[in-house]
DOLUM-871196 format. One record per residue (C-alpha): residue number from 1; residue in one letter; x, y, z. Coordinates in nm, 3 decimals, padded with zeros to 5 digits. Layout:
BEGIN
NUM  A  X  Y  Z .
...
***
This chain:
BEGIN
1  X  00.000  00.000  00.000 .
2  X  00.150  00.330  -00.108 .
3  X  00.026  00.522  00.194 .
4  X  00.187  00.266  00.419 .
5  X  00.515  00.301  00.234 .
6  X  00.508  00.680  00.277 .
7  X  00.444  00.641  00.647 .
8  X  00.737  00.409  00.701 .
9  X  01.000  00.584  00.909 .
10  X  00.821  00.922  00.923 .
11  X  00.822  01.072  01.273 .
12  X  00.880  00.723  01.415 .
13  X  00.547  00.597  01.277 .
14  X  00.605  00.239  01.154 .
15  X  00.428  00.086  00.861 .
16  X  00.228  -00.145  01.085 .
17  X  00.055  00.158  01.238 .
18  X  -00.124  00.230  00.912 .
19  X  -00.190  -00.138  00.849 .
20  X  -00.339  -00.176  01.197 .
21  X  -00.561  00.128  01.142 .
22  X  -00.680  -00.013  00.812 .
23  X  -00.755  -00.351  00.970 .
24  X  -00.949  -00.209  01.265 .
25  X  -01.307  -00.346  01.254 .
26  X  -01.594  -00.126  01.150 .
27  X  -01.850  -00.051  01.418 .
28  X  -02.217  -00.119  01.382 .
29  X  -02.448  00.173  01.461 .
30  X  -02.564  00.021  01.790 .
31  X  -02.210  -00.055  01.912 .
32  X  -02.086  00.288  01.810 .
33  X  -02.377  00.451  01.994 .
34  X  -02.305  00.251  02.310 .
35  X  -01.932  00.333  02.303 .
36  X  -02.009  00.704  02.263 .
37  X  -02.247  00.688  02.559 .
38  X  -01.991  00.506  02.776 .
39  X  -01.729  00.768  02.699 .
40  X  -01.955  01.067  02.754 .
41  X  -02.134  00.945  03.065 .
42  X  -01.871  00.727  03.233 .
43  X  -01.545  00.856  03.080 .
44  X  -01.457  00.498  02.990 .
45  X  -01.108  00.506  02.837 .
46  X  -01.157  00.166  02.671 .
47  X  -01.470  00.291  02.496 .
48  X  -01.284  00.601  02.372 .
49  X  -00.991  00.390  02.252 .
50  X  -01.213  00.152  02.058 .
51  X  -01.423  00.436  01.913 .
52  X  -01.122  00.632  01.788 .
53  X  -00.926  00.326  01.672 .
54  X  -01.210  00.222  01.445 .
55  X  -01.205  00.568  01.283 .
56  X  -00.828  00.606  01.231 .
57  X  -00.871  00.498  00.869 .
58  X  -01.090  00.807  00.829 .
59  X  -00.811  01.023  00.974 .
60  X  -00.555  00.871  00.735 .
61  X  -00.787  00.915  00.439 .
62  X  -00.846  01.285  00.512 .
63  X  -00.478  01.348  00.589 .
64  X  -00.382  01.196  00.253 .
65  X  -00.580  01.467  00.074 .
66  X  -00.339  01.729  00.211 .
67  X  -00.011  01.556  00.122 .
68  X  00.069  01.803  -00.157 .
69  X  00.136  02.079  00.099 .
70  X  00.478  01.925  00.162 .
71  X  00.434  01.850  00.532 .
72  X  00.516  01.510  00.687 .
73  X  00.232  01.264  00.653 .
74  X  00.288  01.148  01.012 .
75  X  00.231  01.501  01.142 .
76  X  -00.088  01.537  00.940 .
77  X  -00.221  01.211  01.084 .
78  X  -00.131  01.318  01.437 .
79  X  -00.316  01.646  01.393 .
80  X  -00.610  01.460  01.245 .
81  X  -00.611  01.236  01.552 .
82  X  -00.630  01.547  01.770 .
83  X  -00.938  01.650  01.574 .
84  X  -01.082  01.300  01.616 .
85  X  -01.042  01.323  01.995 .
86  X  -01.204  01.666  01.993 .
87  X  -01.496  01.524  01.799 .
88  X  -01.530  01.241  02.052 .
89  X  -01.540  01.496  02.337 .
90  X  -01.816  01.697  02.170 .
91  X  -02.020  01.417  02.012 .
92  X  -02.385  01.386  02.121 .
93  X  -02.500  01.025  02.068 .
94  X  -02.869  01.106  02.118 .
95  X  -02.875  01.299  01.790 .
96  X  -02.851  00.963  01.609 .
97  X  -02.581  01.086  01.369 .
98  X  -02.300  00.851  01.276 .
99  X  -01.976  00.946  01.449 .
100  X  -01.779  00.944  01.123 .
101  X  -02.009  01.210  00.977 .
102  X  -01.959  01.434  01.280 .
103  X  -01.585  01.370  01.316 .
104  X  -01.498  01.448  00.953 .
105  X  -01.533  01.824  01.005 .
106  X  -01.317  01.825  01.321 .
107  X  -01.046  01.611  01.161 .
108  X  -01.027  01.832  00.852 .
109  X  -01.030  02.153  01.059 .
110  X  -00.746  02.030  01.281 .
111  X  -00.531  01.933  00.983 .
112  X  -00.599  02.262  00.804 .
113  X  -00.508  02.465  01.114 .
114  X  -00.181  02.272  01.138 .
115  X  -00.102  02.341  00.772 .
116  X  -00.170  02.712  00.811 .
117  X  00.061  02.728  01.115 .
118  X  00.348  02.536  00.956 .
119  X  00.328  02.581  00.580 .
120  X  00.526  02.906  00.593 .
121  X  00.739  03.089  00.850 .
122  X  00.533  03.398  00.766 .
123  X  00.209  03.382  00.962 .
124  X  -00.094  03.417  00.738 .
125  X  -00.453  03.498  00.815 .
126  X  -00.636  03.249  01.037 .
127  X  -00.993  03.371  00.992 .
128  X  -01.245  03.144  00.826 .
129  X  -01.240  03.350  00.504 .
130  X  -00.860  03.356  00.488 .
131  X  -00.850  02.982  00.550 .
132  X  -01.103  02.923  00.271 .
133  X  -00.900  03.148  00.041 .
134  X  -00.578  02.959  00.115 .
135  X  -00.713  02.612  00.044 .
136  X  -00.947  02.701  -00.244 .
137  X  -00.683  02.903  -00.425 .
138  X  -00.433  02.617  -00.400 .
139  X  -00.694  02.376  -00.535 .
140  X  -00.768  02.611  -00.825 .
141  X  -00.399  02.657  -00.905 .
142  X  -00.342  02.281  -00.901 .
143  X  -00.644  02.223  -01.126 .
144  X  -00.526  02.484  -01.377 .
145  X  -00.176  02.340  -01.371 .
146  X  -00.310  01.995  -01.457 .
147  X  -00.514  02.144  -01.741 .
148  X  -00.218  02.343  -01.872 .
149  X  -00.392  02.676  -01.810 .
150  X  -00.209  03.001  -01.755 .
151  X  -00.187  03.182  -01.422 .
152  X  -00.507  03.342  -01.284 .
153  X  -00.596  03.676  -01.445 .
154  X  -00.775  03.975  -01.297 .
155  X  -01.116  03.834  -01.388 .
156  X  -01.034  03.512  -01.205 .
157  X  -00.916  03.708  -00.901 .
158  X  -01.246  03.897  -00.893 .
159  X  -01.448  03.576  -00.926 .
160  X  -01.261  03.405  -00.642 .
161  X  -01.288  03.715  -00.421 .
162  X  -01.664  03.735  -00.473 .
163  X  -01.714  03.363  -00.407 .
164  X  -01.513  03.354  -00.083 .
165  X  -01.603  03.699  00.046 .
166  X  -01.259  03.863  00.048 .
167  X  -01.109  04.151  -00.146 .
168  X  -00.934  04.103  -00.479 .
169  X  -00.617  04.239  -00.319 .
170  X  -00.628  03.953  -00.065 .
171  X  -00.655  03.702  -00.349 .
172  X  -00.361  03.855  -00.533 .
173  X  -00.151  03.861  -00.215 .
174  X  -00.230  03.499  -00.135 .
175  X  -00.149  03.397  -00.492 .
176  X  00.189  03.568  -00.472 .
177  X  00.263  03.385  -00.145 .
178  X  00.175  03.051  -00.303 .
179  X  00.382  03.123  -00.614 .
180  X  00.723  03.132  -00.446 .
181  X  00.891  02.993  -00.133 .
182  X  00.985  03.206  00.166 .
183  X  01.294  03.417  00.111 .
184  X  01.509  03.573  00.380 .
185  X  01.522  03.953  00.377 .
186  X  01.888  03.925  00.476 .
187  X  01.973  03.729  00.162 .
188  X  02.187  03.917  -00.094 .
189  X  02.017  04.034  -00.412 .
190  X  02.294  03.876  -00.619 .
191  X  02.339  03.515  -00.513 .
192  X  02.694  03.429  -00.409 .
193  X  02.805  03.793  -00.388 .
194  X  02.893  03.865  -00.025 .
195  X  02.914  04.238  -00.093 .
196  X  02.575  04.265  -00.262 .
197  X  02.293  04.461  -00.100 .
198  X  02.035  04.273  00.105 .
199  X  01.678  04.237  -00.011 .
200  X  01.559  04.439  00.288 .
201  X  01.755  04.739  00.156 .
202  X  01.502  04.769  -00.129 .
203  X  01.185  04.759  00.081 .
204  X  01.013  05.097  00.040 .
205  X  00.957  05.289  00.361 .
206  X  00.605  05.418  00.418 .
207  X  00.727  05.692  00.654 .
208  X  00.776  06.045  00.514 .
209  X  01.129  06.167  00.442 .
210  X  01.308  06.368  00.709 .
211  X  01.302  06.692  00.511 .
212  X  00.929  06.646  00.452 .
213  X  00.869  06.588  00.822 .
214  X  01.068  06.900  00.918 .
215  X  00.893  07.106  00.652 .
216  X  00.548  06.999  00.773 .
217  X  00.648  07.076  01.133 .
218  X  00.765  07.426  01.039 .
219  X  00.455  07.492  00.827 .
220  X  00.225  07.373  01.106 .
221  X  00.396  07.599  01.360 .
222  X  00.376  07.894  01.120 .
223  X  00.004  07.841  01.053 .
224  X  -00.060  07.812  01.426 .
225  X  00.108  08.149  01.485 .
226  X  -00.094  08.307  01.205 .
227  X  -00.420  08.171  01.348 .
228  X  -00.333  08.288  01.699 .
229  X  -00.261  08.641  01.575 .
230  X  -00.579  08.642  01.366 .
231  X  -00.791  08.544  01.666 .
232  X  -00.678  08.866  01.839 .
233  X  -00.872  09.058  01.572 .
234  X  -01.201  08.930  01.715 .
235  X  -01.399  09.074  02.002 .
236  X  -01.499  08.859  02.299 .
237  X  -01.834  08.741  02.161 .
238  X  -01.694  08.666  01.815 .
239  X  -01.405  08.475  01.969 .
240  X  -01.638  08.265  02.184 .
241  X  -01.860  08.175  01.889 .
242  X  -01.564  08.081  01.667 .
243  X  -01.401  07.870  01.938 .
244  X  -01.719  07.680  02.022 .
245  X  -01.836  07.643  01.662 .
246  X  -01.509  07.587  01.472 .
247  X  -01.224  07.508  01.713 .
248  X  -01.380  07.248  01.942 .
249  X  -01.404  06.872  01.894 .
250  X  -01.784  06.884  01.889 .
251  X  -01.901  07.205  01.732 .
252  X  -02.183  07.378  01.916 .
253  X  -02.509  07.439  01.732 .
254  X  -02.646  07.781  01.651 .
255  X  -02.942  07.716  01.879 .
256  X  -02.731  07.623  02.182 .
257  X  -02.501  07.925  02.140 .
258  X  -02.802  08.152  02.095 .
259  X  -02.945  08.032  02.425 .
260  X  -02.612  08.084  02.604 .
261  X  -02.565  08.436  02.464 .
262  X  -02.931  08.537  02.485 .
263  X  -02.966  08.604  02.112 .
264  X  -03.133  08.433  01.819 .
265  X  -02.961  08.164  01.616 .
266  X  -02.978  08.390  01.310 .
267  X  -02.784  08.656  01.501 .
268  X  -02.525  08.393  01.597 .
269  X  -02.487  08.300  01.230 .
270  X  -02.434  08.664  01.134 .
271  X  -02.170  08.716  01.403 .
272  X  -01.996  08.395  01.300 .
273  X  -01.983  08.499  00.933 .
274  X  -01.843  08.840  01.029 .
275  X  -01.579  08.678  01.251 .
276  X  -01.475  08.433  00.979 .
277  X  -01.436  08.721  00.736 .
278  X  -01.209  08.900  00.986 .
279  X  -00.999  08.584  01.026 .
280  X  -00.974  08.538  00.651 .
281  X  -00.853  08.893  00.601 .
282  X  -00.598  08.866  00.883 .
283  X  -00.462  08.533  00.755 .
284  X  -00.429  08.663  00.400 .
285  X  -00.244  08.967  00.528 .
286  X  00.002  08.755  00.726 .
287  X  00.051  08.525  00.430 .
288  X  00.125  08.810  00.193 .
289  X  00.373  08.958  00.440 .
290  X  00.549  08.622  00.475 .
291  X  00.575  08.585  00.096 .
292  X  00.707  08.940  00.064 .
293  X  00.970  08.880  00.332 .
294  X  01.083  08.552  00.170 .
***
């Protein structure tokens, strides 16, 4: 048996392990139901052992579907066994569902989680949509490769994104990750050249340049000084309205300011417009003087 040959010597799992799993007797519905009850109600270890042993062929079968991810078959089976034990802990015999039907989801989920954790040193998304994207995109790529098709195009990206519920950018990013192995950022750009620049030297920095940062700091300070001088052009009532309407986190309404000042909201609007016009004139004057001086 080819699966048995692959298992020989992997992670200390001998060939007879697979053979024994394949030879384990099938359980009749009544016996399976009784074993599940003994484990749930009495925590009978023998019942759990017999229940899980009879379903190890299911674990091996599901693990074999994920062999193309390049991870040891023994590890996949071990993770599938973890899922099988989890299914046994959560199984409800009174629902009259066969244990294999219930356990299949837990076995597959456990194996898929293991693959996502170990397939790459770069941690990927672990949400249900990201997991679906990872496994469906690999299946699609493998299918196209068998059919001799070219790489996915933009239309295919959009179709996959709509079907799985992710953005097209996520599909493109996942496809790029699947297209090449992990590469160290410390590796030289020119292989074998010890003096070559590292790959990390060519990663663009999202932070602004130092001269841009200094320029923005100077401009912000200059505008703050202009605004402070312009505010001195206003009288007390105009200043209060502008501060509460324009310079606070939550701008006050015309009605609320009218009640505080004992005037109508229309009068508040008129005073605000007049104050803004004063500020505009003062700021333009300061700006023109700064340009003239420079």
